[in-house]
LUMZA-970503 format. One record per residue (C-alpha): x, y, z. Coordinates in nm, 3 decimals. Example, Ala and Ser with C-alpha at 12.3 -4.5 7.8 and 13.67 -1.06 7.14 Angstrom:
<atoms>
<atom X="1.230" Y="-0.450" Z="0.780"/>
<atom X="1.367" Y="-0.106" Z="0.714"/>
</atoms>
This chain:
<atoms>
<atom X="5.118" Y="-2.302" Z="1.845"/>
<atom X="5.380" Y="-2.101" Z="1.658"/>
<atom X="5.151" Y="-1.799" Z="1.647"/>
<atom X="5.132" Y="-1.785" Z="2.025"/>
<atom X="5.510" Y="-1.820" Z="2.055"/>
<atom X="5.582" Y="-1.500" Z="1.859"/>
<atom X="5.789" Y="-1.255" Z="2.055"/>
<atom X="5.635" Y="-0.908" Z="2.052"/>
<atom X="5.910" Y="-0.664" Z="1.981"/>
<atom X="5.878" Y="-0.288" Z="1.992"/>
<atom X="5.846" Y="-0.274" Z="1.613"/>
<atom X="5.569" Y="-0.536" Z="1.608"/>
<atom X="5.392" Y="-0.362" Z="1.898"/>
<atom X="5.386" Y="-0.031" Z="1.706"/>
<atom X="5.246" Y="-0.205" Z="1.395"/>
<atom X="4.969" Y="-0.372" Z="1.598"/>
<atom X="4.887" Y="-0.043" Z="1.768"/>
<atom X="4.865" Y="0.145" Z="1.436"/>
<atom X="4.639" Y="-0.123" Z="1.284"/>
<atom X="4.409" Y="-0.111" Z="1.588"/>
<atom X="4.386" Y="0.269" Z="1.574"/>
<atom X="4.302" Y="0.257" Z="1.202"/>
<atom X="4.030" Y="-0.004" Z="1.263"/>
<atom X="3.876" Y="0.209" Z="1.541"/>
<atom X="3.875" Y="0.517" Z="1.316"/>
<atom X="3.709" Y="0.323" Z="1.033"/>
<atom X="3.447" Y="0.187" Z="1.271"/>
<atom X="3.373" Y="0.534" Z="1.407"/>
<atom X="3.347" Y="0.677" Z="1.053"/>
<atom X="3.092" Y="0.412" Z="0.954"/>
<atom X="2.894" Y="0.467" Z="1.273"/>
<atom X="2.884" Y="0.845" Z="1.233"/>
<atom X="2.796" Y="0.825" Z="0.865"/>
<atom X="2.505" Y="0.592" Z="0.941"/>
<atom X="2.359" Y="0.865" Z="1.162"/>
<atom X="2.382" Y="1.120" Z="0.880"/>
<atom X="2.208" Y="0.916" Z="0.609"/>
<atom X="1.833" Y="0.883" Z="0.552"/>
<atom X="1.686" Y="0.539" Z="0.610"/>
<atom X="1.378" Y="0.404" Z="0.433"/>
<atom X="1.080" Y="0.389" Z="0.666"/>
<atom X="0.754" Y="0.197" Z="0.662"/>
<atom X="0.471" Y="0.238" Z="0.912"/>
<atom X="0.485" Y="-0.012" Z="1.195"/>
<atom X="0.186" Y="-0.232" Z="1.280"/>
<atom X="0.099" Y="-0.022" Z="1.587"/>
<atom X="0.180" Y="0.320" Z="1.443"/>
<atom X="-0.117" Y="0.556" Z="1.440"/>
<atom X="-0.138" Y="0.839" Z="1.186"/>
<atom X="-0.386" Y="1.027" Z="1.405"/>
<atom X="-0.199" Y="1.330" Z="1.535"/>
<atom X="-0.467" Y="1.463" Z="1.771"/>
<atom X="-0.313" Y="1.585" Z="2.096"/>
<atom X="0.041" Y="1.601" Z="1.954"/>
<atom X="0.189" Y="1.949" Z="1.942"/>
<atom X="0.469" Y="1.992" Z="1.690"/>
<atom X="0.669" Y="2.290" Z="1.577"/>
<atom X="0.973" Y="2.340" Z="1.356"/>
<atom X="1.210" Y="2.621" Z="1.457"/>
<atom X="1.488" Y="2.557" Z="1.203"/>
<atom X="1.453" Y="2.419" Z="0.849"/>
<atom X="1.771" Y="2.463" Z="0.651"/>
<atom X="1.848" Y="2.301" Z="0.318"/>
<atom X="2.165" Y="2.372" Z="0.119"/>
<atom X="2.199" Y="2.121" Z="-0.171"/>
<atom X="2.399" Y="1.867" Z="0.034"/>
<atom X="2.247" Y="1.864" Z="0.383"/>
<atom X="1.909" Y="1.904" Z="0.550"/>
<atom X="1.878" Y="2.029" Z="0.908"/>
<atom X="1.554" Y="2.031" Z="1.105"/>
<atom X="1.512" Y="2.146" Z="1.465"/>
<atom X="1.192" Y="2.186" Z="1.660"/>
<atom X="0.986" Y="2.015" Z="1.926"/>
<atom X="0.703" Y="1.766" Z="1.975"/>
<atom X="0.503" Y="1.664" Z="2.279"/>
<atom X="0.170" Y="1.509" Z="2.367"/>
<atom X="-0.072" Y="1.744" Z="2.537"/>
<atom X="-0.120" Y="1.664" Z="2.906"/>
<atom X="0.151" Y="1.396" Z="2.928"/>
<atom X="0.495" Y="1.452" Z="3.078"/>
<atom X="0.786" Y="1.314" Z="2.877"/>
<atom X="0.951" Y="1.014" Z="3.037"/>
<atom X="1.120" Y="0.790" Z="2.782"/>
<atom X="1.221" Y="0.991" Z="2.475"/>
<atom X="1.219" Y="0.842" Z="2.124"/>
<atom X="1.117" Y="1.079" Z="1.843"/>
<atom X="1.239" Y="1.111" Z="1.485"/>
<atom X="1.155" Y="1.314" Z="1.178"/>
<atom X="1.005" Y="1.136" Z="0.877"/>
<atom X="1.001" Y="1.282" Z="0.527"/>
<atom X="0.725" Y="1.158" Z="0.295"/>
<atom X="0.758" Y="1.209" Z="-0.080"/>
<atom X="0.436" Y="1.371" Z="-0.205"/>
<atom X="0.449" Y="1.192" Z="-0.544"/>
<atom X="0.558" Y="0.840" Z="-0.455"/>
<atom X="0.455" Y="0.817" Z="-0.089"/>
<atom X="0.799" Y="0.678" Z="0.003"/>
<atom X="0.908" Y="0.771" Z="0.354"/>
<atom X="1.256" Y="0.837" Z="0.491"/>
<atom X="1.358" Y="0.847" Z="0.857"/>
<atom X="1.589" Y="1.115" Z="1.001"/>
<atom X="1.743" Y="1.026" Z="1.335"/>
<atom X="1.715" Y="1.302" Z="1.592"/>
<atom X="1.882" Y="1.391" Z="1.915"/>
<atom X="1.683" Y="1.520" Z="2.208"/>
<atom X="1.742" Y="1.875" Z="2.322"/>
<atom X="1.606" Y="2.099" Z="2.590"/>
<atom X="1.381" Y="2.355" Z="2.422"/>
<atom X="1.371" Y="2.702" Z="2.575"/>
<atom X="1.060" Y="2.795" Z="2.372"/>
<atom X="0.839" Y="2.564" Z="2.580"/>
<atom X="0.719" Y="2.706" Z="2.910"/>
<atom X="0.585" Y="2.388" Z="3.075"/>
<atom X="0.851" Y="2.210" Z="3.281"/>
<atom X="0.712" Y="1.865" Z="3.194"/>
<atom X="0.780" Y="1.931" Z="2.823"/>
<atom X="1.122" Y="2.098" Z="2.843"/>
<atom X="1.296" Y="1.794" Z="2.690"/>
<atom X="1.065" Y="1.788" Z="2.386"/>
<atom X="1.326" Y="1.944" Z="2.157"/>
<atom X="1.435" Y="1.753" Z="1.845"/>
<atom X="1.735" Y="1.820" Z="1.624"/>
<atom X="1.832" Y="1.627" Z="1.310"/>
<atom X="2.090" Y="1.666" Z="1.035"/>
<atom X="2.115" Y="1.438" Z="0.732"/>
<atom X="2.314" Y="1.430" Z="0.412"/>
<atom X="2.097" Y="1.431" Z="0.100"/>
<atom X="2.280" Y="1.129" Z="-0.036"/>
<atom X="2.054" Y="0.872" Z="-0.199"/>
<atom X="1.722" Y="1.051" Z="-0.148"/>
<atom X="1.528" Y="1.129" Z="-0.470"/>
<atom X="1.454" Y="1.490" Z="-0.553"/>
<atom X="1.101" Y="1.610" Z="-0.501"/>
<atom X="0.859" Y="1.770" Z="-0.258"/>
<atom X="0.847" Y="1.613" Z="0.090"/>
<atom X="0.604" Y="1.652" Z="0.380"/>
<atom X="0.768" Y="1.659" Z="0.723"/>
<atom X="0.626" Y="1.432" Z="0.994"/>
<atom X="0.729" Y="1.360" Z="1.352"/>
<atom X="0.740" Y="0.995" Z="1.455"/>
<atom X="0.639" Y="1.036" Z="1.820"/>
<atom X="0.731" Y="0.723" Z="2.016"/>
<atom X="0.779" Y="0.870" Z="2.361"/>
<atom X="0.672" Y="0.648" Z="2.651"/>
<atom X="0.405" Y="0.409" Z="2.513"/>
<atom X="0.294" Y="0.625" Z="2.218"/>
<atom X="0.356" Y="0.534" Z="1.853"/>
<atom X="0.214" Y="0.820" Z="1.646"/>
<atom X="0.310" Y="0.971" Z="1.311"/>
<atom X="0.215" Y="1.339" Z="1.333"/>
<atom X="0.213" Y="1.576" Z="1.034"/>
<atom X="0.385" Y="1.910" Z="1.102"/>
<atom X="0.198" Y="2.088" Z="0.815"/>
<atom X="0.537" Y="2.185" Z="0.665"/>
<atom X="0.683" Y="2.069" Z="0.335"/>
<atom X="1.030" Y="2.105" Z="0.187"/>
<atom X="1.159" Y="2.065" Z="-0.167"/>
<atom X="1.481" Y="1.866" Z="-0.195"/>
</atoms>
């Protein structure tokens, strides 16, 4: 029980506080970096590759040697968006390997219908660990009960 009997002095308190702050900063750095790195992706058992009825558009596609940024929108024709869960998927044209880019939902001013205003997608990823080559851009549309991989008809060379 000697550990519990330690008197916490001002000096010890400052040391504990500094260690805790450093641990929180390290945790936040790992969490943020995991959002900026591509993840390998494989089609799920219920994922459909039929993109009929899914409207996709890419407004921004910027690639500078270190980072890829994609912004656009995706929605299913005739269905309002309730639960939002969409991501971009890059598929290597040579190998067929797929990589997932996490997105954040945004309101898109380019869409006139009120039921699809929250269809905006925005993703940024570091090009760390992804092989060079030509990639097709897909939208993994998992809003509400859907699970569809829709091709945007756009490719990018990384």
